[in-house]
C-alpha positions as CSV (number, residue, x, y, z in Angstrom):
1,M,-87.0,-53.0,-84.5
2,E,-86.9,-55.9,-86.3
3,F,-89.4,-55.8,-89.5
4,L,-90.2,-59.8,-90.6
5,G,-92.1,-58.6,-93.5
6,I,-95.0,-57.5,-95.0
7,H,-98.5,-58.9,-93.6
8,H,-100.9,-57.4,-96.1
9,I,-101.7,-54.8,-98.6
10,A,-105.2,-53.0,-98.1
11,I,-107.0,-52.3,-101.5
12,I,-110.5,-50.5,-101.4
13,A,-112.7,-51.7,-104.9
14,S,-115.2,-49.7,-106.3
15,D,-117.2,-52.3,-107.7
16,Y,-116.3,-55.5,-105.5
17,R,-117.9,-58.4,-107.7
18,K,-115.2,-56.9,-110.9
19,S,-112.3,-56.9,-108.6
20,K,-113.0,-59.5,-106.7
21,E,-112.9,-61.3,-110.2
22,F,-109.6,-59.4,-111.3
23,Y,-107.8,-60.7,-108.0
24,T,-108.7,-64.2,-107.8
25,G,-109.8,-65.1,-111.6
26,T,-107.2,-62.9,-113.9
27,L,-104.0,-62.6,-111.5
28,G,-105.1,-66.2,-109.7
29,L,-104.8,-65.2,-105.8
30,E,-106.2,-67.7,-103.5
31,V,-109.2,-66.5,-100.9
32,I,-108.0,-67.0,-97.6
33,A,-111.8,-66.0,-96.4
34,E,-114.5,-63.8,-97.0
35,E,-117.3,-61.8,-94.9
36,Y,-120.0,-59.6,-95.7
37,R,-119.9,-56.7,-92.7
38,A,-123.8,-55.9,-92.3
39,E,-123.5,-52.9,-90.3
40,R,-120.7,-51.5,-92.7
41,R,-122.6,-52.7,-95.8
42,S,-119.0,-54.0,-96.7
43,Y,-117.0,-56.8,-97.9
44,K,-113.6,-58.0,-96.8
45,L,-111.9,-60.7,-99.0
46,D,-108.7,-61.9,-98.0
47,L,-106.5,-63.1,-100.8
48,A,-103.3,-65.1,-100.2
49,I,-100.1,-63.9,-102.4
50,P,-97.8,-66.7,-102.9
51,G,-94.6,-66.3,-100.7
52,G,-96.6,-64.4,-98.2
53,G,-98.8,-61.7,-97.0
54,H,-102.1,-61.3,-98.4
55,V,-104.3,-58.6,-100.2
56,E,-107.4,-57.1,-98.3
57,L,-110.1,-56.3,-100.7
58,F,-112.7,-54.0,-99.4
59,S,-116.2,-52.8,-100.9
60,F,-117.8,-49.9,-99.1
61,P,-120.9,-48.4,-100.0
62,V,-119.0,-44.8,-101.3
63,T,-115.8,-44.8,-102.5
64,P,-114.2,-41.2,-103.6
65,P,-111.6,-41.7,-106.4
66,R,-108.2,-41.0,-106.5
67,R,-107.5,-37.9,-106.2
68,T,-104.2,-37.8,-108.3
69,R,-102.3,-40.2,-110.3
70,P,-99.9,-41.8,-109.9
71,E,-98.0,-39.3,-107.4
72,A,-101.0,-39.0,-104.9
73,C,-100.0,-39.2,-101.5
74,G,-100.3,-43.1,-100.3
75,L,-99.7,-46.1,-101.3
76,R,-98.2,-46.0,-105.2
77,H,-98.4,-49.4,-106.4
78,L,-98.4,-52.8,-105.2
79,A,-95.7,-55.1,-106.8
80,F,-95.3,-58.6,-107.7
81,V,-92.2,-60.7,-108.1
82,V,-92.3,-63.1,-111.3
83,T,-89.7,-64.9,-113.2
84,D,-90.5,-63.4,-116.2
85,V,-91.9,-60.3,-116.4
86,A,-92.9,-60.5,-120.2
87,A,-94.9,-63.5,-120.1
88,T,-96.5,-62.5,-117.3
89,L,-97.2,-59.5,-119.2
90,A,-98.5,-61.1,-122.5
91,E,-100.6,-63.4,-120.4
92,L,-102.2,-60.2,-118.4
93,A,-102.4,-58.3,-122.0
94,A,-104.3,-61.8,-123.4
95,R,-106.7,-61.8,-121.0
96,G,-107.9,-57.6,-121.3
97,V,-105.5,-56.2,-118.5
98,R,-104.4,-52.7,-119.2
99,T,-100.6,-53.2,-119.5
100,E,-97.7,-50.6,-120.0
101,E,-94.6,-51.3,-121.9
102,L,-91.8,-53.4,-120.4
103,R,-89.0,-51.2,-118.8
104,V,-85.7,-52.0,-117.6
105,D,-85.1,-50.6,-113.6
106,D,-82.3,-48.1,-113.7
107,A,-81.3,-49.2,-110.6
108,T,-81.1,-52.7,-110.4
109,G,-81.1,-53.8,-113.8
110,K,-84.5,-55.6,-114.2
111,H,-87.1,-56.2,-115.9
112,M,-90.5,-54.4,-114.5
113,A,-93.9,-53.3,-115.7
114,F,-97.1,-51.9,-114.5
115,F,-100.4,-53.3,-115.0
116,Y,-104.2,-52.3,-113.6
117,D,-106.9,-53.2,-111.8
118,P,-110.4,-52.7,-112.5
119,D,-110.1,-49.5,-110.0
120,D,-107.0,-48.5,-112.4
121,L,-104.9,-48.4,-109.2
122,P,-101.3,-49.4,-110.5
123,L,-100.2,-53.1,-110.4
124,E,-96.5,-54.1,-111.1
125,L,-94.7,-56.8,-111.8
126,Y,-91.1,-57.3,-111.2
127,E,-88.3,-59.8,-111.9
128,A,-87.2,-62.1,-109.2
């Protein structure tokens, strides 16, 4: 078996328009495709992640909340590689994004920090 990389990460948003603006406007991810699936009353937005792969952003009429955080069973967070974690963290905070403090990964010695999308999903910045 040989994995070549991650193809996509899927996120379900409680407020599609708000999350679309966050991922495209605030984070600057490029739109690959967007479709409205009438039979599901659902949007699907494909967003390019620099370096490969993409985020699939979905909406559904009813979205139950995450049960607990951050240790709920399932995907814990999505991490973005950046060259300067501190500068990116400051830019996100200036744009009104909720952020945590800059940390150092004990295992690698690299800088890292968490921030949150409109549904309070944890996202991470990780030093290249």
